[in-house]
C-alpha positions as CSV (number, residue, x, y, z in Angstrom):
1,M,-23.7,36.7,-56.1
2,G,-20.0,36.1,-55.5
3,S,-17.2,38.0,-57.1
4,P,-16.0,36.5,-60.5
5,R,-12.5,37.1,-59.3
6,L,-13.1,35.0,-56.2
7,S,-14.6,32.3,-58.2
8,L,-11.6,32.1,-60.4
9,V,-9.3,32.0,-57.4
10,A,-11.4,29.2,-55.9
11,L,-11.2,27.3,-59.2
12,A,-7.5,27.7,-59.4
13,V,-7.1,26.4,-55.8
14,L,-9.3,23.5,-56.7
15,F,-7.4,22.7,-59.9
16,G,-4.1,23.0,-58.0
17,S,-5.4,20.5,-55.4
18,I,-6.5,18.0,-58.1
19,T,-3.1,18.4,-59.9
20,A,-1.3,17.7,-56.6
21,Q,-3.4,14.6,-56.0
22,A,-2.7,13.4,-59.5
23,A,1.1,13.5,-59.0
24,T,3.2,10.3,-59.2
25,T,3.1,9.4,-55.5
26,A,4.5,6.7,-53.3
27,E,3.4,6.2,-49.7
28,V,6.5,4.7,-48.0
29,L,6.1,2.7,-44.9
30,H,9.4,2.3,-43.0
31,F,11.1,2.2,-39.6
32,W,14.0,4.5,-40.2
33,T,13.4,6.9,-37.3
34,S,16.8,7.3,-35.6
35,G,19.0,10.2,-36.5
36,G,21.3,8.4,-38.9
37,E,18.5,6.3,-40.5
38,A,16.3,9.4,-41.0
39,R,19.1,11.2,-42.9
40,A,19.5,8.1,-45.1
41,A,15.8,7.9,-45.8
42,L,15.8,11.6,-46.6
43,S,18.4,11.0,-49.3
44,L,16.0,8.5,-51.0
45,K,13.1,11.0,-50.6
46,Q,15.2,13.7,-52.3
47,A,16.2,11.4,-55.1
48,F,12.6,10.4,-55.7
49,E,11.3,13.9,-55.7
50,A,14.1,15.1,-58.0
51,R,12.7,12.6,-60.5
52,G,9.2,14.1,-60.2
53,G,7.7,11.9,-57.6
54,V,5.9,12.8,-54.3
55,W,7.2,10.9,-51.3
56,D,4.4,10.4,-48.7
57,D,6.4,9.5,-45.6
58,A,4.9,6.9,-43.2
59,P,7.5,6.1,-40.5
60,V,6.8,3.8,-37.6
61,A,9.2,4.1,-34.7
62,G,10.8,1.0,-33.2
63,G,14.2,-0.5,-34.1
64,G,14.1,-4.0,-35.6
65,G,10.9,-3.2,-37.5
66,D,8.5,-5.3,-35.4
67,A,6.2,-2.4,-34.7
68,M,6.1,-1.4,-38.4
69,A,5.4,-5.1,-39.3
70,A,2.3,-5.0,-37.1
71,V,1.1,-1.8,-38.9
72,L,1.7,-3.4,-42.3
73,R,-0.2,-6.5,-41.4
74,A,-3.1,-4.5,-40.1
75,R,-3.3,-2.3,-43.2
76,A,-3.0,-5.3,-45.5
77,L,-5.8,-7.0,-43.7
78,A,-7.9,-3.8,-44.1
79,Q,-7.0,-3.8,-47.8
80,V,-5.3,-0.4,-47.6
81,P,-1.6,-1.4,-47.9
82,P,1.0,1.3,-48.5
83,S,2.3,1.4,-52.1
84,V,6.0,0.9,-50.9
85,A,7.1,-0.8,-47.7
86,Q,10.5,-1.6,-46.1
87,I,10.6,-5.4,-45.7
88,K,13.2,-8.0,-46.0
89,G,14.2,-11.6,-46.0
90,Q,11.6,-14.2,-45.3
91,N,8.9,-11.5,-45.0
92,I,9.4,-10.8,-48.7
93,Q,8.8,-14.5,-49.5
94,E,5.7,-14.7,-47.2
95,W,4.0,-11.6,-48.7
96,A,4.8,-12.8,-52.2
97,E,3.4,-16.2,-51.5
98,I,0.0,-14.8,-50.6
99,G,0.0,-12.6,-53.7
100,S,0.4,-9.2,-52.1
101,L,3.4,-7.9,-54.0
102,Q,3.7,-6.3,-57.3
103,G,6.1,-8.1,-59.8
104,L,9.1,-6.1,-60.9
105,N,10.5,-8.3,-63.7
106,T,10.0,-5.7,-66.4
107,I,12.2,-3.1,-64.7
108,A,14.6,-5.8,-63.6
109,Q,15.1,-6.9,-67.2
110,Q,15.4,-3.4,-68.5
111,Q,18.1,-2.6,-65.9
112,N,19.7,-6.0,-65.9
113,W,19.4,-6.7,-62.2
114,D,20.7,-10.2,-62.7
115,E,24.1,-8.7,-63.4
116,L,23.9,-5.9,-60.8
117,L,23.1,-7.9,-57.7
118,P,25.1,-10.5,-55.6
119,D,23.5,-14.0,-55.7
120,L,22.5,-13.9,-52.0
121,L,20.5,-10.7,-52.5
122,K,18.9,-11.9,-55.7
123,E,17.6,-14.9,-53.8
124,T,16.3,-12.7,-51.1
125,V,14.3,-10.3,-53.4
126,Q,13.0,-13.0,-55.8
127,Y,10.0,-15.3,-55.3
128,Q,9.8,-18.4,-57.5
129,G,12.4,-16.7,-59.8
130,N,10.5,-13.4,-60.1
131,Y,11.7,-10.1,-58.7
132,V,9.2,-8.8,-56.1
133,A,11.5,-6.3,-54.2
134,V,14.6,-4.1,-54.6
135,P,17.5,-4.4,-52.2
136,L,18.9,-1.2,-50.9
137,N,22.1,-2.1,-49.0
138,I,24.2,-4.7,-47.3
139,H,24.6,-4.3,-43.5
140,R,27.0,-6.4,-41.5
141,V,25.6,-7.4,-38.1
142,D,28.7,-8.8,-36.3
143,W,30.5,-5.6,-35.2
144,I,31.8,-4.3,-32.0
145,W,31.6,-0.5,-31.7
146,A,33.9,1.0,-29.1
147,N,34.9,4.3,-27.6
148,P,38.7,4.3,-27.9
149,K,39.1,6.9,-25.2
150,V,37.4,4.6,-22.7
151,L,39.5,1.7,-23.7
152,D,42.7,3.7,-23.4
153,K,41.6,5.0,-20.0
154,V,41.1,1.5,-18.7
155,G,44.3,0.3,-20.5
156,V,42.7,-2.4,-22.7
157,T,42.5,-3.1,-26.4
158,P,39.6,-4.4,-28.5
159,P,39.1,-8.1,-27.9
160,Q,39.9,-10.7,-30.5
161,T,38.3,-13.8,-28.8
162,W,35.3,-14.2,-26.5
163,D,37.7,-15.0,-23.6
164,E,39.5,-11.8,-24.2
165,F,36.1,-10.0,-24.4
166,N,35.2,-11.2,-20.9
167,E,38.6,-10.2,-19.6
168,V,38.4,-6.7,-21.1
169,A,34.8,-6.3,-19.9
170,D,35.7,-7.3,-16.4
171,K,38.4,-4.7,-16.3
172,I,36.1,-2.0,-17.7
173,K,33.4,-3.0,-15.1
174,A,36.0,-2.8,-12.3
175,A,36.8,0.7,-13.5
176,G,33.2,1.7,-12.9
177,I,32.2,1.9,-16.6
178,I,29.5,0.0,-18.3
179,P,31.2,-2.6,-20.5
180,L,28.4,-3.3,-22.9
181,A,25.7,-0.8,-24.0
182,H,22.6,-2.7,-24.8
183,G,18.9,-2.2,-25.4
184,G,16.9,-5.0,-23.8
185,Q,14.5,-5.7,-26.6
186,P,14.1,-9.2,-28.0
187,W,15.6,-8.4,-31.4
188,Q,18.6,-6.9,-29.8
189,D,19.0,-9.9,-27.5
190,V,19.0,-12.2,-30.5
191,T,21.4,-9.9,-32.3
192,L,23.9,-10.6,-29.5
193,F,23.0,-14.3,-29.6
194,E,23.7,-14.8,-33.3
195,V,27.0,-12.9,-33.0
196,V,28.0,-15.2,-30.2
197,L,26.7,-18.2,-32.1
198,L,28.9,-17.4,-35.1
199,G,31.9,-16.6,-32.9
200,I,31.8,-19.8,-30.9
201,G,30.4,-22.2,-33.3
202,G,31.6,-20.9,-36.7
203,A,29.7,-20.5,-39.9
204,D,28.9,-24.2,-40.5
205,F,27.5,-24.6,-37.0
206,Y,25.6,-21.4,-37.4
207,K,23.9,-22.7,-40.6
208,K,23.0,-26.0,-38.9
209,V,21.3,-24.1,-36.1
210,Y,19.7,-21.3,-38.1
211,L,19.0,-22.8,-41.5
212,D,18.7,-26.5,-40.8
213,L,17.2,-26.2,-37.3
214,D,19.3,-29.4,-36.7
215,Q,18.3,-30.9,-33.3
216,D,21.8,-32.3,-32.6
217,A,23.3,-28.9,-33.1
218,L,20.5,-27.2,-31.1
219,R,21.1,-29.6,-28.2
220,S,24.9,-29.7,-28.4
221,K,27.6,-28.7,-26.0
222,T,28.6,-25.9,-28.4
223,M,25.1,-24.5,-27.9
224,I,25.5,-24.6,-24.2
225,K,28.7,-22.6,-24.5
226,V,26.8,-20.1,-26.6
227,F,24.3,-19.6,-23.8
228,D,27.1,-19.5,-21.2
229,Q,28.6,-16.6,-23.1
230,M,25.2,-14.9,-23.3
231,R,25.0,-15.2,-19.5
232,K,28.3,-13.5,-19.2
233,L,27.1,-10.7,-21.5
234,S,24.0,-10.2,-19.4
235,T,26.3,-9.3,-16.5
236,Y,28.0,-6.6,-18.5
237,V,24.9,-4.5,-19.3
238,D,23.4,-1.9,-17.0
239,P,20.1,-2.2,-15.1
240,G,18.5,0.4,-17.4
241,A,18.8,-1.8,-20.5
242,P,15.3,-3.3,-20.6
243,G,13.2,-1.6,-23.3
244,R,16.0,0.7,-24.4
245,E,16.2,1.6,-28.1
246,W,19.4,0.6,-29.9
247,N,20.4,4.1,-30.8
248,L,20.2,5.2,-27.2
249,A,22.6,2.4,-26.4
250,T,24.9,3.8,-29.1
251,A,24.7,7.2,-27.5
252,M,26.0,5.7,-24.3
253,V,29.2,4.7,-26.1
254,M,29.4,8.2,-27.7
255,R,29.2,9.8,-24.2
256,G,31.7,7.4,-22.7
257,E,29.1,5.9,-20.3
258,A,29.7,2.5,-21.9
259,A,32.8,1.1,-23.6
260,M,31.3,-1.1,-26.3
261,Q,28.2,-2.0,-28.2
262,I,27.6,-5.1,-30.3
263,M,25.4,-4.0,-33.2
264,G,25.1,-3.8,-37.0
265,D,26.8,-1.0,-38.9
266,W,23.7,1.1,-38.8
267,A,25.2,2.2,-35.5
268,K,28.0,3.9,-37.4
269,A,25.4,6.2,-38.9
270,E,24.6,7.5,-35.4
271,F,28.2,8.3,-34.7
272,L,28.6,10.1,-38.0
273,T,25.3,12.0,-37.6
274,A,26.6,13.2,-34.2
275,G,29.7,14.6,-36.0
276,L,32.1,12.1,-34.4
277,K,35.2,10.9,-36.1
278,Y,36.4,7.4,-36.8
279,G,39.5,6.5,-34.9
280,E,39.2,9.4,-32.5
281,D,35.7,9.1,-31.1
282,F,34.7,5.6,-32.2
283,I,36.2,2.5,-33.7
284,C,34.8,-0.7,-35.3
285,V,36.1,-4.2,-34.8
286,S,34.8,-7.4,-36.2
287,S,33.3,-9.4,-33.3
288,P,35.3,-12.5,-32.2
289,S,34.7,-15.4,-34.6
290,K,36.3,-18.2,-36.5
291,G,35.4,-16.5,-39.8
292,G,32.1,-15.5,-41.1
293,Y,29.9,-12.5,-41.9
294,I,26.3,-12.0,-40.8
295,I,24.4,-10.1,-43.4
296,N,21.3,-7.9,-43.1
297,S,19.7,-6.1,-46.0
298,D,16.9,-3.6,-46.3
299,S,14.6,-3.9,-49.3
300,F,11.6,-2.0,-50.7
301,A,8.7,-4.0,-51.9
302,M,5.7,-2.7,-53.9
303,F,2.3,-3.8,-52.5
304,K,-0.6,-4.2,-55.0
305,V,-2.6,-1.1,-55.0
306,S,-5.4,0.2,-57.4
307,D,-4.6,3.9,-57.5
308,P,-2.9,4.7,-60.8
309,E,-0.8,7.5,-59.3
310,Q,0.5,5.1,-56.6
311,K,1.2,2.5,-59.3
312,A,3.2,5.1,-61.2
313,G,5.1,6.0,-58.0
314,Q,6.0,2.3,-57.5
315,Q,7.4,2.1,-61.0
316,L,9.4,5.3,-60.5
317,M,10.7,4.1,-57.1
318,A,11.7,0.6,-58.4
319,S,13.5,2.1,-61.4
320,M,15.7,4.5,-59.3
321,L,16.8,2.5,-56.3
322,L,19.7,0.7,-57.9
323,D,21.0,3.9,-59.6
324,E,24.7,4.2,-58.7
325,E,24.4,7.7,-57.2
326,V,21.3,6.8,-55.2
327,Q,23.0,3.7,-53.9
328,K,26.1,5.7,-52.9
329,D,24.3,8.6,-51.3
330,F,22.0,6.4,-49.3
331,N,24.6,3.9,-48.1
332,L,27.1,6.6,-47.1
333,L,24.4,7.9,-44.7
334,K,23.0,4.5,-43.6
335,G,26.3,3.0,-42.5
336,S,26.0,0.1,-44.9
337,I,27.6,-0.7,-48.3
338,P,25.8,-0.7,-51.6
339,A,23.6,-3.6,-52.7
340,R,24.5,-2.9,-56.3
341,L,27.8,-4.5,-57.4
342,G,30.6,-2.2,-58.7
343,V,29.6,1.0,-57.0
344,S,32.7,3.0,-56.1
345,L,33.5,3.1,-52.4
346,D,35.4,6.4,-52.8
347,G,34.4,8.5,-49.8
348,F,33.4,5.5,-47.6
349,D,35.1,5.1,-44.3
350,E,37.4,2.3,-43.0
351,C,34.6,0.3,-41.5
352,A,32.8,0.2,-44.8
353,M,36.0,-0.8,-46.6
354,K,36.5,-3.6,-44.1
355,S,32.9,-4.7,-44.5
356,S,33.3,-4.9,-48.3
357,E,36.6,-6.8,-48.1
358,D,35.3,-9.2,-45.5
359,L,32.1,-9.8,-47.5
360,L,34.2,-10.8,-50.6
361,L,36.4,-13.0,-48.5
362,N,33.6,-14.8,-46.9
363,E,31.6,-15.1,-50.1
364,A,34.6,-17.0,-51.5
365,R,34.6,-19.3,-48.4
366,N,30.8,-19.7,-48.4
367,T,30.7,-18.3,-44.9
368,V,28.3,-15.4,-45.4
369,V,25.2,-16.2,-43.2
370,G,21.9,-14.5,-42.8
371,S,20.5,-12.9,-39.7
372,I,17.4,-14.3,-37.9
373,A,17.2,-11.3,-35.6
374,H,16.8,-9.1,-38.7
375,E,14.5,-11.4,-40.5
376,L,16.8,-12.5,-43.4
377,V,16.3,-16.3,-42.6
378,Q,13.5,-18.4,-41.3
379,S,9.8,-17.9,-40.8
380,G,8.3,-15.5,-38.4
381,A,7.3,-18.4,-36.2
382,V,10.8,-19.8,-36.0
383,R,12.2,-16.3,-35.4
384,G,9.7,-15.9,-32.6
385,A,10.9,-19.1,-30.9
386,F,14.5,-17.7,-30.8
387,L,13.3,-14.3,-29.6
388,D,11.3,-15.9,-26.8
389,V,13.9,-18.3,-25.4
390,V,16.9,-16.1,-25.8
391,T,15.2,-13.1,-24.2
392,E,13.9,-15.2,-21.3
393,H,17.4,-16.7,-20.7
394,F,19.1,-13.3,-20.9
395,N,16.8,-11.7,-18.4
396,T,16.2,-14.5,-15.9
397,D,18.3,-17.1,-14.0
398,M,17.4,-19.8,-16.6
399,S,20.4,-22.2,-16.9
400,S,22.1,-22.7,-20.2
401,Q,20.9,-26.4,-20.3
402,E,17.3,-25.3,-19.7
403,A,17.6,-22.7,-22.5
404,V,19.1,-25.3,-24.9
405,N,16.2,-27.8,-24.1
406,Q,13.5,-25.2,-24.4
407,L,14.9,-23.7,-27.7
408,A,15.1,-27.2,-29.3
409,E,11.6,-28.1,-28.3
410,T,10.1,-24.7,-29.3
411,V,11.8,-24.7,-32.7
412,I,10.2,-28.1,-33.5
413,L,6.7,-26.7,-32.7
414,A,7.4,-23.5,-34.7
415,D,8.8,-25.1,-37.8
């Protein structure tokens, strides 16, 4: 017969295990795996655990989130979804439409989300007027990140127009330095594309192409100019670009191997995580445009689950994400600005300040536009059409006219 003391120990261990399992828990599926992103995610984890929750981390590597989206689809089909997932834009609408998301109206009303959120984000995280997700941040996509030491060495300044960009890039290339750090993945190619689309066409043209899928705009001479500029950009990247992750391209700028990167302000988090200083080691410049602001925003959505502890975790998570301190701590590390209105930007850097100022300016002009590369606008099928054609053009000798024709035809089939 076993020792009574051992039996008591075993019971204590068992009881402790049961208690741990009964904790308010959230399994969080996300794709924040780069250095800066991981630090930002950790701030959310710490805030959640400080409120008594257990954060069950489920990261999926792969910038842009396509790999994570595939995991989410597989788990949802198998009827074992995570309780919390990082999704955004049209994906929120599509998951809500098939009834997969937990409604959040009760918490939204208690915390007065209608007053806390900008209109554009409210539209993004609502389905048929009901809240089904919580926005975490506002990222600006149309940035150039540059190494000022490299620019000084070559004797050039940050470009203000696309013609200037080409002139600067040619000088940098002639000096034996890679002008444009780039990761050759479809979502990164389309990030370049939409930045050029805004820069050459302007916000109204951008909306005709991305929101209206207007055939005249898609087949226009302006669109040919966009693809012509994309061809120029393809000559400024190095042969090692295909398949490269975005944060590795950022590291090329850090090391001075490349002069510039066109990427959203999550890139800033990589510079800061590496201990680099704004103005000395890196600078941010709005990409050349006629005015506009391409927005990207991360959100957490709660998938319908049956486990009561996961349900409790969802409620705790949803109730904390728009807290002012949580918003500030997360966005300082993520490189973005808060989704919640009125959060103090004390302690934020010059890039964040400019992002906030430009957002307000472009909201007043109605020239804030959503990103298709980052899934804020259009269906997955339409996004896929842009990914396919833009990437093929960028990596082959396809002419601009061929790209325009193929994109216009493919979009009709996908819509």
